[in-house]
N, C-alpha and C positions, 0 to 999 in steps of 0.2 A: 419375652416380648420387649422390643426396644422402646425406649421412651421417646415421645415426640418432642421436637424442638422447633422453635421459630426464629428466623433471622431476617433482618432487613439489609438490603444492599447498601453499603456506605458510599459507593460511587454512584453519581447521578445516573438514573436508569434511562434518561433521554427518551421518555415515552413520546410517541407521536400518534396522531389520529388521522384517519382519512375515511372518506365515504365512497363506496363503490357505486357503479352505475345502477344497480338494483336497489340502492338505498341502504344497503348494509354498512354499518359503521365498524371500523376496525381500530384497534390500538395495538401498538407494538413497542418493544423495548427490551431491556435486559433485566431479568429477575435475579440473576447471579452473575457476579464478575469474578474471574479467576485471580488468584494471587494478590488480592487487595486486602490489606489488614483491616479487621473490623474495629469498631469502637471497643472500649473496655467493657468486657462482659462480666465483670465482678472479680477483677484481679488477673484476668488473662485476656488475650486477644485471639482471634481466629482467622484462618486462611482457608479459602476454598481451592482445593486441588483441581487442575484442569481435567483429571480423569475420574473425579468422584461421581459423575453421573453416567459414565459410559455404559456400565452394566445395566443400571436400572432403566435407562431409556431404550436399550435394546430389547428389554422385556415388555415394552409397550404398556407402561403402567396406566392406571386410571387416575389421572391428575386433574384436579379441579382448579378453575380460576374463580376467585371470589373477590368481593369487596370487603376489606378490613377483616378478613378471616371469618366472615359470617356465612355459614352454610346456606342460609335462606337467601343470600344475595349472590346467587350463582350466575356468572357471566360467561363461562366457557368450560369445556370438558374435552379431554383428549379423545376419549372413546366416541364422542359425538362428532369429532372433526372440527369443533368450534374453537379449540385451543390447539395450536401447533407449537412444538418446542424443537429447537435446534441448537447445536453446539458449534461455536467457532472459536477463534483465537482469543476473543474478548471474554466470552462467558456463555451463559445459556440465554438465548434469545427467545422471546415469545411473540406470537401473533394471535390475537383474539378477534373472532368475528362476533361482535356483540349482539345479544338478542334484541329484537325490536320491542323492548319493554321499557317501563319507566326507569328501572335500574340501569339497563343498557344505555339509554339516552342520557341519563344523569351522569354515568361514568364517562362517556365520551365527551360531554360538555365540560366536565370538571377537569379532565386531563387536558383538554384544549386550553382551558383558562389557566392551568398550572396549579389549581387547587389540590389536585391529586398528583403527587410527584414521586411517591415512594413505591417500591416493590418489595414484598417479603416472600419468603418461601418456607413451607413447613416440611419437615423431614424426620426420618429416624436414622440414627447413625449406625452403620454396619461396621465401619473401620475408621479409626483415627490415629493420629500420632501426636506426641507432645515433645516440645523442645524448649530451649530458652533463647531469647534474642540477645543482642550484644550488650543489653543493659540488665540481663539476668531475669527478665520478665517471662513468665510462662506463655507459650504460644501453642495453640491447638491447630492441627491441620486436618481437615476433613478429607479422607481418602476414598470412602465409598459410602453412599447414602441411599436410602429409599425416599424418593420424592413423592409427596402426596397432595400438595397444593401450592399454588402461588396466589398472592393477593396484591391488588392495587390498593394502596393504603394512604390514608391521611395522617394516621398516627403510626410511626414506626414502633415495632415491638422487638426489642433486643432481649432474648430470653437466655439467661444463664441457668441451665437446668441442673438438678442434682446429679443426673447421670453423667453430664459433661465433667463436673468436678471430681466425681468419684472414679472416673476412668483415668484421671491424671495420676502419673507416678507419684509415689510417696514423697520423694524429695520436693517436687514442684508443688504438690498439694499442700505441704507444710508451709510453703511461702504464701500460698493463697490464704491459709488460715491465719498466719501471722499478720498479713495485711489487714484482714478483717478485724483482728484483735486490736490493731493499731488505730482503728477508727476511720479508715478509709472506706466509705460506703459506696463508692463507684457511682454509676449512673442510675441504678435501680435499687435504692436502699431498702424499700419495703419488701421486695421479693428476695433480693440477694441475701439480706440479713437472715431471713428464715432458712434459706438453703444452706448458707455457710454455718449458721448456728447449729443446724442439724448435723452437719459434718463435724463441727467442733465438739458437740456432745458425744459423738461416737468415739472421738479420740480420747476424751477424758474418762470414758468408762472402760472397764476390762473387756478385752476381746472375747466374744462369745461365738464368733463364726456366723452370726446372723445379724445383719444390719437392721432387721425389722423387730428385734426383741424389744418388748416394752416392759419395764419394771413397774410393779405395783407400788406406788408411793402412798397408797391409802386414799387417793382421790379418784373419783370417777372421771374417766377420760372420754370425751366425746369423739367418736370415730366416724369415718366416712362410711355411709351405707349405700354407696352407688352399687347397683346390681351387676355391673359388668364383671367378667371373670377375673381381670387383673386386680380389681379392688376387693371383690368379695372373697376370692379364693387365694390369691397370692399376696394380698395386703400390699399392693404396689400401685399407688395412685399415679406415680409417674408414668405408668404404662396403661393408664385408663383408655379404654377403647370406645367410650361413649363420647362422641364429639359434641354432643349437646348437654353434657353433664353440668348440672347447676348445683350440685351438693356442696355446701359451703365448707365441709371438712375434707373434700377431695382437692386439697390445695395444690397438688402438683399436676393435675390433669391439663391437657391443652387448653380447654375452655377457661379454666380458672387462671392459668398463667397469662393468657392474653388479656383477660378481663382485668387482672391486677395491674398490668402495664398501662392499659387504656385509662383506668381510673387515675393512676398516678400522673400520667401525662396530661390528662384533662385538668386535674387540680393545678398543675404547674402553669397552665395557660390562663387560669383565672386571675 
């Protein structure tokens, strides 16, 4: 099972609002922009290929539109016809017919005022490629993904997940590790340090053929007890399938990754 990741568009989404004759409020904009270099995601940057959504959108996926990645704040859904997605030369454009609820009205008004100006998308990577830019920095290109949600956001969530860095070729991955060892914490130190430290520990230990081996150092280790199959059977929190998971030791699941970024960004604003 692929690990879920979250990205925020770095080019202005240019969201707009309008009200239809029947009183329905709509918002539209771009959730994904092609060929636009991301911010530093922990030693590497990322590019969205124009073809990365061709397959998944043809399969008519069940994609949710949310506020700040919160499933209880649902504002649109493709299978309900309240969320429409289309591809053009700029990126993936969305149109949401907002529900006539407090959340829908609040979203429309805050987009109109500019309080909500970011768009994020949640996905699982099917195929990617790695290269170096002219300065020797690693660049990841997303070639094929499964899209499962977009969010209108007040806090952008840039998630550099363990699966992203572990898919990186050995030579480029070494550069990421050396950058971390050199003290460059990037934009998300609290989360990236954990991810890269995990990779670093793997490199320092003899290869066993199993990234999930845990050596008994004589101390009791507290572990995730999330009941989903990925956590309980595969010992793979990065592929946690419980979107509402709140287990504090399931540190790589989508819910915890987003929560960690939100907490960090909130602290920075204080």
